[in-house]
C-alpha positions as CSV (number, residue, x, y, z in Angstrom):
1,M,12.7,-24.6,22.4
2,P,15.6,-26.6,21.5
3,Q,18.8,-26.6,23.6
4,W,22.0,-27.8,23.7
5,S,24.7,-28.3,26.6
6,C,28.4,-28.1,26.2
7,R,31.2,-28.1,28.8
8,H,31.4,-24.7,30.0
9,A,27.7,-23.2,28.5
10,E,24.4,-23.6,27.9
11,Y,23.3,-22.5,24.0
12,R,19.6,-22.0,23.0
13,L,18.3,-21.6,19.7
14,C,17.9,-17.7,19.1
15,P,14.7,-16.1,18.9
16,N,15.0,-15.4,15.1
17,Y,16.3,-18.6,14.1
18,L,15.0,-19.3,10.9
19,A,15.8,-15.7,9.7
20,W,19.1,-17.4,9.1
21,V,17.3,-19.2,6.3
22,Q,17.5,-15.8,4.4
23,C,21.0,-14.6,5.1
24,S,22.9,-17.9,4.7
25,V,20.6,-19.3,2.1
26,S,22.9,-18.5,-1.5
27,I,20.1,-18.2,-4.3
28,G,22.7,-18.4,-6.8
29,A,23.6,-21.0,-9.5
30,A,25.2,-23.3,-6.8
31,G,22.6,-22.5,-4.2
32,I,25.0,-23.4,-1.6
33,L,23.7,-23.5,2.2
34,R,26.2,-22.1,5.0
35,N,27.2,-23.4,8.0
36,P,23.9,-22.2,10.1
37,L,25.6,-23.1,13.8
38,P,27.3,-19.7,14.3
39,Q,23.9,-18.2,13.3
40,L,21.7,-20.4,14.6
41,L,23.1,-20.9,18.5
42,R,24.2,-18.9,21.1
43,P,24.8,-18.2,24.8
44,F,21.6,-18.2,26.9
45,S,21.3,-17.4,30.6
46,D,18.1,-18.5,32.5
47,N,18.0,-14.9,34.4
48,G,14.4,-14.1,33.1
49,E,15.2,-10.8,30.9
50,N,14.7,-12.7,27.7
51,H,11.4,-13.7,28.7
52,T,10.2,-10.1,30.1
53,M,11.1,-7.5,27.6
54,L,9.5,-9.1,24.3
55,P,6.1,-10.1,23.5
56,P,5.5,-14.2,22.7
57,G,4.7,-14.6,19.1
58,P,5.2,-17.6,16.4
59,K,8.5,-19.5,16.1
60,G,10.4,-19.6,13.4
61,S,11.1,-17.0,10.3
62,L,10.4,-18.6,7.0
63,F,7.1,-20.6,7.4
64,P,5.4,-17.3,9.6
65,T,6.4,-15.4,7.1
66,L,5.4,-17.2,4.2
67,K,2.1,-17.8,6.1
68,F,1.2,-14.2,6.3
69,I,2.5,-13.3,2.6
70,R,-0.5,-15.8,2.0
71,S,-3.2,-15.1,4.3
72,P,-2.4,-12.0,6.4
73,R,-5.4,-11.1,8.0
74,K,-6.2,-15.0,8.9
75,M,-2.4,-15.2,10.2
76,L,-2.6,-12.1,12.1
77,E,-5.8,-13.0,14.2
78,Q,-4.8,-16.3,14.8
79,W,-1.4,-14.9,16.2
80,R,-3.4,-12.5,17.7
81,A,-5.1,-15.3,19.6
82,D,-2.9,-17.6,20.7
83,F,-0.5,-15.0,21.6
84,G,-2.3,-12.2,23.1
85,D,-1.7,-8.1,21.7
86,P,0.5,-7.4,21.0
87,F,2.8,-10.1,19.6
88,L,6.3,-10.8,18.3
89,L,6.5,-11.9,14.3
90,H,10.5,-13.0,12.9
91,A,9.8,-11.8,9.7
92,L,12.4,-12.6,6.9
93,N,13.3,-8.6,6.8
94,G,13.6,-8.5,10.9
95,P,11.6,-8.8,13.5
96,I,8.2,-7.0,14.4
97,V,6.0,-6.6,17.1
98,L,2.6,-6.2,16.0
99,T,-0.7,-4.8,18.0
100,G,-4.2,-3.8,16.7
101,R,-4.9,-2.2,20.3
102,E,-5.9,1.7,19.6
103,D,-3.8,2.8,23.0
104,L,-0.6,1.1,21.4
105,I,-1.1,2.4,17.9
106,R,-1.5,5.7,19.6
107,E,1.6,5.4,21.1
108,I,3.3,4.3,18.0
109,F,1.6,7.2,15.9
110,G,2.5,9.8,18.8
111,S,6.2,9.2,19.5
112,D,8.9,11.6,18.1
113,P,9.1,10.8,14.5
114,D,13.3,11.0,15.0
115,L,12.4,7.6,17.3
116,F,12.0,5.4,13.8
117,D,14.3,4.4,10.9
118,Q,12.5,3.1,7.8
119,F,11.8,-0.6,7.8
120,A,13.5,-3.4,5.4
121,I,15.5,-0.4,3.5
122,Q,17.9,-2.4,1.7
123,T,14.9,-4.5,0.2
124,I,13.0,-1.2,-0.4
125,L,16.0,1.0,-1.7
126,P,16.8,-1.3,-4.7
127,V,12.7,-1.7,-6.0
128,M,11.6,2.1,-5.4
129,G,15.5,4.3,-5.6
130,S,16.7,6.6,-3.1
131,G,14.7,9.7,-4.4
132,S,11.6,7.6,-3.4
133,L,9.7,9.3,-0.4
134,F,9.3,5.4,0.7
135,A,13.5,5.5,1.1
136,M,13.4,8.5,3.0
137,V,13.9,9.0,6.7
138,G,14.1,12.0,9.5
139,G,14.8,15.5,7.9
140,Q,14.8,14.3,4.4
141,H,11.6,12.9,4.8
142,R,10.1,15.9,6.6
143,R,11.4,18.3,3.7
144,E,10.0,15.9,1.0
145,R,6.2,15.4,2.4
146,K,6.5,19.5,2.5
147,L,7.5,19.6,-1.1
148,L,4.8,16.9,-2.3
149,M,1.5,17.8,-0.2
150,P,0.1,20.7,-1.8
151,M,0.6,19.0,-5.4
152,F,-2.3,16.3,-3.6
153,H,-4.1,18.6,-2.0
154,G,-6.7,21.5,-2.5
155,D,-7.3,23.5,-5.6
156,R,-4.6,21.5,-7.2
157,M,-6.2,18.3,-6.5
158,R,-9.7,19.4,-7.4
159,S,-8.6,21.0,-10.9
160,Y,-8.3,16.9,-11.9
161,G,-12.2,16.2,-11.0
162,K,-13.4,16.9,-14.8
163,N,-10.7,14.9,-16.3
164,M,-11.4,11.6,-14.3
165,C,-15.0,11.8,-14.8
166,E,-14.6,12.3,-18.6
167,L,-11.9,9.5,-18.5
168,A,-14.7,7.1,-16.5
169,V,-17.1,7.6,-19.0
170,Q,-15.0,7.1,-21.8
171,L,-13.8,3.9,-20.6
172,A,-17.2,2.8,-19.4
173,E,-18.9,3.9,-22.4
174,A,-16.8,1.3,-24.5
175,K,-18.1,-1.5,-22.5
176,L,-22.1,-1.0,-23.7
177,S,-21.8,-2.9,-27.0
178,A,-20.7,-6.1,-24.9
179,G,-23.1,-5.7,-22.3
180,R,-20.6,-6.5,-19.9
181,V,-17.6,-5.3,-18.0
182,E,-14.8,-7.0,-15.7
183,T,-14.7,-4.4,-13.0
184,L,-10.7,-4.5,-11.9
185,P,-9.9,-4.3,-15.6
186,L,-12.0,-1.6,-16.1
187,M,-10.8,0.4,-12.7
188,T,-7.7,-0.6,-13.7
189,D,-7.4,1.2,-16.9
190,I,-9.2,4.3,-15.8
191,S,-6.9,4.4,-12.6
192,F,-4.2,4.2,-14.8
193,G,-5.1,7.0,-17.2
194,V,-5.4,9.3,-14.3
195,I,-1.9,8.6,-13.0
196,V,-0.5,8.9,-16.8
197,Q,-2.2,12.1,-17.7
198,N,-2.4,14.0,-14.6
199,I,0.2,12.5,-12.6
200,I,2.9,12.3,-15.7
201,G,1.4,13.9,-18.2
202,G,2.2,13.6,-22.1
203,A,0.3,15.7,-24.9
204,E,0.4,12.7,-27.6
205,P,-2.3,10.4,-27.3
206,R,0.6,7.9,-28.7
207,E,3.0,9.1,-26.1
208,L,0.0,8.5,-23.6
209,D,-0.8,5.3,-24.7
210,G,3.2,4.4,-24.5
211,L,3.1,5.4,-21.0
212,V,-0.1,3.2,-19.9
213,Q,1.7,0.4,-21.4
214,A,5.3,0.9,-20.3
215,S,3.8,1.6,-16.6
216,R,1.6,-1.5,-17.0
217,K,5.0,-3.3,-17.5
218,V,6.8,-2.1,-14.6
219,I,3.3,-3.4,-12.1
220,E,3.5,-6.4,-13.6
221,A,7.0,-7.1,-13.1
222,I,6.9,-6.2,-9.2
223,R,6.2,-9.4,-7.7
224,P,5.6,-9.9,-4.2
225,I,9.1,-11.8,-2.9
226,L,10.9,-8.7,-4.4
227,L,9.0,-6.3,-1.9
228,F,10.0,-9.0,1.1
229,T,13.2,-10.1,1.0
230,R,16.3,-8.4,-0.3
231,R,17.8,-12.0,-1.5
232,S,15.6,-12.0,-4.3
233,H,17.2,-9.7,-6.5
234,I,19.1,-11.6,-8.6
235,S,20.0,-11.7,-12.1
236,F,20.6,-15.0,-13.9
237,L,20.7,-14.4,-17.8
238,G,18.0,-12.0,-17.8
239,L,15.3,-14.5,-16.4
240,T,14.8,-13.8,-13.1
241,P,11.8,-11.5,-11.8
242,W,14.3,-9.0,-10.7
243,D,15.5,-8.9,-14.4
244,R,12.2,-8.5,-15.4
245,F,11.4,-5.6,-13.1
246,V,14.8,-3.9,-14.3
247,R,13.9,-4.0,-17.7
248,A,10.2,-2.7,-17.4
249,K,11.5,0.0,-15.2
250,E,14.4,1.6,-17.8
251,E,12.0,1.5,-20.5
252,L,9.7,3.3,-18.1
253,F,12.3,5.9,-17.5
254,Q,13.3,5.9,-20.8
255,K,10.1,7.3,-21.8
256,I,9.9,9.8,-18.8
257,D,13.4,11.2,-19.6
258,N,11.6,12.2,-22.8
259,I,8.7,14.2,-21.3
260,I,11.3,15.5,-18.5
261,D,13.7,17.0,-21.2
262,R,10.7,18.8,-22.7
263,R,9.2,20.0,-19.3
264,Q,12.7,21.4,-18.4
265,A,13.2,23.1,-21.8
266,G,9.8,25.1,-21.0
267,T,8.1,23.8,-24.4
268,G,4.7,24.1,-23.7
269,I,2.2,24.8,-20.4
270,H,1.9,21.9,-18.5
271,D,-0.5,21.7,-15.0
272,D,0.8,17.5,-14.1
273,I,2.5,16.7,-11.4
274,L,5.6,15.9,-13.4
275,S,6.0,19.5,-14.6
276,L,5.1,20.6,-11.1
277,L,8.3,18.3,-9.8
278,C,10.4,19.7,-13.1
279,Q,10.1,23.0,-11.5
280,A,10.2,22.6,-7.7
281,T,12.8,23.6,-5.5
282,Y,13.2,22.9,-1.9
283,E,14.0,25.9,0.7
284,D,17.4,26.0,0.2
285,G,16.8,26.9,-3.9
286,Q,17.6,23.3,-4.6
287,P,15.8,21.5,-7.9
288,M,14.9,17.7,-7.7
289,T,17.5,15.8,-9.4
290,R,16.1,14.0,-12.5
291,E,17.2,10.5,-11.0
292,H,14.6,11.8,-8.1
293,I,12.1,12.8,-9.8
294,R,12.3,9.3,-11.9
295,D,12.1,7.8,-8.3
296,E,9.3,9.7,-7.1
297,L,6.9,9.5,-10.3
298,L,7.4,5.6,-9.9
299,T,6.4,5.7,-6.2
300,F,3.4,7.8,-7.3
301,L,2.5,5.1,-10.0
302,F,3.3,2.0,-7.2
303,A,1.5,4.1,-4.5
304,G,-1.1,5.4,-6.4
305,H,-2.7,3.5,-9.5
306,E,-3.1,0.1,-8.2
307,T,-4.2,0.5,-4.6
308,T,-7.2,3.1,-6.0
309,A,-8.3,0.5,-8.9
310,L,-8.5,-2.5,-6.3
311,S,-10.5,-0.3,-4.0
312,M,-13.1,0.7,-6.6
313,T,-13.7,-2.9,-7.6
314,W,-13.8,-3.9,-3.9
315,A,-16.6,-0.5,-3.5
316,M,-18.2,-1.8,-6.8
317,Y,-18.5,-5.5,-5.3
318,H,-20.0,-4.9,-2.2
319,L,-22.4,-2.0,-3.2
320,H,-23.9,-4.6,-6.0
321,R,-24.0,-7.2,-2.9
322,H,-25.6,-4.9,-0.6
323,P,-29.3,-3.3,-2.6
324,V,-30.2,-1.0,0.2
325,A,-27.0,1.0,0.3
326,L,-26.7,0.9,-3.4
327,S,-30.4,2.3,-3.7
328,R,-29.5,5.3,-1.1
329,L,-26.4,6.1,-3.0
330,L,-28.3,6.3,-6.3
331,M,-30.7,8.5,-4.5
332,E,-28.0,10.9,-3.4
333,L,-26.1,10.5,-7.0
334,D,-29.2,11.7,-9.1
335,Q,-29.5,15.1,-6.5
336,C,-26.1,15.8,-7.8
337,G,-25.4,17.5,-11.0
338,D,-21.9,17.3,-13.2
339,D,-20.2,19.5,-11.2
340,P,-17.3,17.1,-9.9
341,A,-17.6,19.4,-6.7
342,Q,-21.1,18.1,-5.7
343,L,-19.7,14.2,-6.3
344,A,-16.9,15.9,-3.8
345,S,-19.9,16.9,-1.6
346,A,-21.7,13.9,-1.5
347,E,-21.9,12.5,2.1
348,Y,-23.2,9.1,1.1
349,L,-20.9,8.8,-1.4
350,K,-17.9,9.3,0.8
351,A,-19.4,6.9,3.7
352,C,-19.2,4.3,1.1
353,V,-15.7,5.0,-0.1
354,Q,-14.7,5.0,4.3
355,E,-16.8,2.0,4.4
356,T,-14.5,0.0,1.4
357,L,-11.1,1.4,2.5
358,R,-12.1,-0.1,6.5
359,I,-13.4,-3.5,5.1
360,H,-10.2,-3.6,2.5
361,P,-7.4,-1.0,4.1
362,I,-4.9,-0.4,1.2
363,V,-2.1,-2.3,3.2
364,T,-3.0,-4.2,6.1
365,E,-0.2,-3.3,8.7
366,V,2.7,-0.5,8.8
367,V,5.6,-0.9,9.6
368,R,8.5,1.6,11.6
369,K,11.7,0.4,12.5
370,L,13.5,1.8,16.3
371,K,16.3,3.6,16.5
372,Q,15.9,3.5,19.9
373,P,14.0,1.1,22.7
374,L,10.0,2.0,22.9
375,Q,8.1,0.8,25.9
376,L,4.6,-1.0,24.6
377,D,2.6,-1.8,27.2
378,K,5.0,-4.1,29.6
379,F,7.3,-4.8,27.0
380,T,10.5,-3.3,26.2
381,I,10.9,-3.1,22.4
382,P,14.9,-2.9,21.3
383,A,16.3,-0.7,19.0
384,G,16.8,-2.3,15.7
385,Y,13.3,-4.5,16.2
386,A,10.0,-3.0,14.2
387,V,6.6,-2.2,15.6
388,S,3.7,-2.2,13.8
389,P,0.2,-0.9,13.8
390,V,-2.1,-3.8,12.0
391,T,-4.5,-2.2,10.3
392,V,-6.7,-5.1,9.7
393,L,-7.0,-5.9,13.2
394,A,-8.0,-2.0,14.1
395,H,-10.6,-2.4,11.4
396,Y,-12.3,-5.3,12.7
397,N,-12.3,-4.7,16.2
398,S,-15.6,-5.3,17.2
399,E,-15.2,-3.2,20.4
400,V,-15.4,0.1,18.0
401,Y,-17.0,-1.1,14.8
402,V,-20.4,-2.9,15.5
403,E,-20.7,-6.1,13.2
404,P,-17.0,-5.4,11.7
405,E,-17.5,-8.1,8.8
406,A,-20.6,-6.0,7.1
407,F,-20.6,-3.4,5.0
408,K,-22.3,-0.4,6.7
409,P,-21.7,2.7,5.0
410,E,-23.7,4.5,7.6
411,R,-21.6,4.1,10.4
412,F,-19.6,6.8,9.0
413,L,-22.4,9.5,9.2
414,E,-23.3,8.5,12.5
415,K,-20.0,8.3,14.5
416,S,-16.3,9.8,13.8
417,Y,-13.4,7.3,14.3
418,S,-10.0,7.8,15.6
419,P,-7.0,7.8,13.2
420,F,-5.6,4.9,15.6
421,C,-8.5,2.6,15.2
422,Y,-9.4,3.8,11.2
423,M,-6.1,4.1,9.2
424,P,-6.6,2.7,5.6
425,F,-3.6,5.3,4.6
426,G,-1.4,4.8,7.9
427,G,-0.5,7.1,10.3
428,G,1.7,9.5,12.1
429,H,4.4,11.1,10.4
430,R,4.6,8.6,7.4
431,R,0.5,9.1,6.4
432,C,0.3,8.6,2.7
433,V,0.8,11.7,1.2
434,G,-1.5,11.2,-1.5
435,A,-4.5,9.9,0.6
436,A,-6.9,13.0,0.1
437,F,-6.1,12.6,-3.6
438,A,-6.9,9.1,-3.4
439,T,-10.0,9.4,-1.7
440,Y,-11.3,12.3,-3.9
441,E,-10.8,10.0,-7.5
442,M,-12.6,7.6,-5.7
443,A,-15.5,9.7,-5.4
444,M,-15.1,11.1,-8.9
445,I,-15.1,7.7,-11.0
446,L,-17.4,5.5,-8.4
447,G,-20.2,8.5,-8.6
448,T,-19.6,9.2,-12.2
449,L,-19.9,5.5,-13.2
450,L,-23.2,4.8,-11.0
451,K,-24.9,8.2,-11.8
452,R,-24.6,7.1,-15.7
453,F,-24.8,3.5,-15.8
454,S,-26.3,0.7,-14.5
455,F,-24.4,-2.1,-13.5
456,Q,-25.5,-6.0,-11.8
457,L,-23.3,-8.7,-10.7
458,L,-23.0,-11.5,-12.8
459,E,-21.5,-14.1,-10.0
460,T,-22.8,-15.1,-6.7
461,T,-20.0,-16.4,-5.7
462,E,-18.1,-14.8,-2.7
463,V,-15.0,-12.3,-3.8
464,V,-12.0,-12.6,-1.0
465,P,-9.0,-11.1,-0.4
466,V,-5.8,-12.4,-2.3
467,R,-2.3,-11.5,-2.2
468,K,-1.1,-9.5,-5.5
469,N,1.8,-7.5,-4.2
470,V,2.0,-5.8,-1.2
471,T,-1.6,-5.6,-1.5
472,M,-4.7,-7.6,-1.4
473,A,-7.0,-7.9,-4.6
474,P,-10.1,-9.6,-5.1
475,S,-10.2,-13.3,-5.8
476,S,-11.7,-12.6,-9.1
477,S,-12.3,-9.8,-11.8
478,V,-15.8,-9.1,-10.5
479,P,-17.8,-9.1,-13.8
480,L,-20.7,-6.7,-14.1
481,T,-23.4,-6.2,-16.6
482,I,-23.7,-2.7,-17.8
483,K,-26.3,-0.2,-19.5
484,R,-27.1,2.9,-19.4
485,R,-29.3,4.7,-16.9
């Protein structure tokens, strides 16, 4: 590490010296680079303390972050091989200690929730809003989860099953005349329909179509950079990615406001989640504010629609690359009737969903910021740093999963895996509140499509994960032939 000697002190580049790029580059019209020396240099002592409290990791901040954004699994595996587990990454949003070890993941997820704060809150807050579950911590987060959980579980969740199946058939049948379907756009359309009809609601077909279009604009406007650094949230003549996102969000919120007005006026009977939010009260009797409801709906839209569409696309890709698995699944589906409850109880279908989420987890890692120091292995992680259980490292652990690169749904019929080595929806006190809803939706839609239609891959080229925003998407739309079975 570079050092400079002065008359009275020795100085060394601080470990997160390239994080200075994030805070000292003005991205305004002038783009002025401020004086870096006060940020880069600090007094250094060779007493050994700075060497033992933190694990090693890649040098710098900007380039490792960019590499991680582009190829997360590749870089995470490379850094683990180079530095061991755990290792330290000085990301643009702050320093993170990452691990794929089951014992350390257990330690993090099993810790007192009050030990943690939300990571990169200054970046998340302007995007998702203060009323989003993503932005909440402590007692507020626990109160919100308690209110929302029943809306995504049990009888309430199962009541949406018939609608999910009908929507999947309707949209797939529209592709029959062409004999070809692009899987990712189809799954995106189905997932949007599920979100808009069951989460947001809306009685008129024209209104539903408007909500779908407005929702698409919001999702398409969320560029990866907006979620990785607050410095990207700049406005310039309405032309920046941030400007486009703000416009799209305002258009969606206007449409949601119109529906909220009708729900709160009590016109009609509705069982969508927006109506439940309008009626909901906390333990102290206080209702949700309009701003709070809008922020939560944006959270459901962002976290729910795209992730499910991507997962279903991956499932179709892997099943049609593995004819033995597909044949076994079709035999099971042929024994199921049209009742969604029978699809929900199909064991091999559930295993196919689980295996897809193992190979392609919703997010590659989860991050928690420390409010107090935490001991991980031989390292003491100070307050202000973040710790991260890395899903892709845990899911590809060859000591846990035999042939981790292979698509083998039967592994989930043969063995149960702990929540510290299988965690597609995160874990601990911040595990995704919609996890059960997402896996139920995947089972309904995949089961319905495969039961009614026959598909075949049109391309032999391997499909690989590529960055979309915070998620990783297939490198192609996975085109398939389609016909009735």
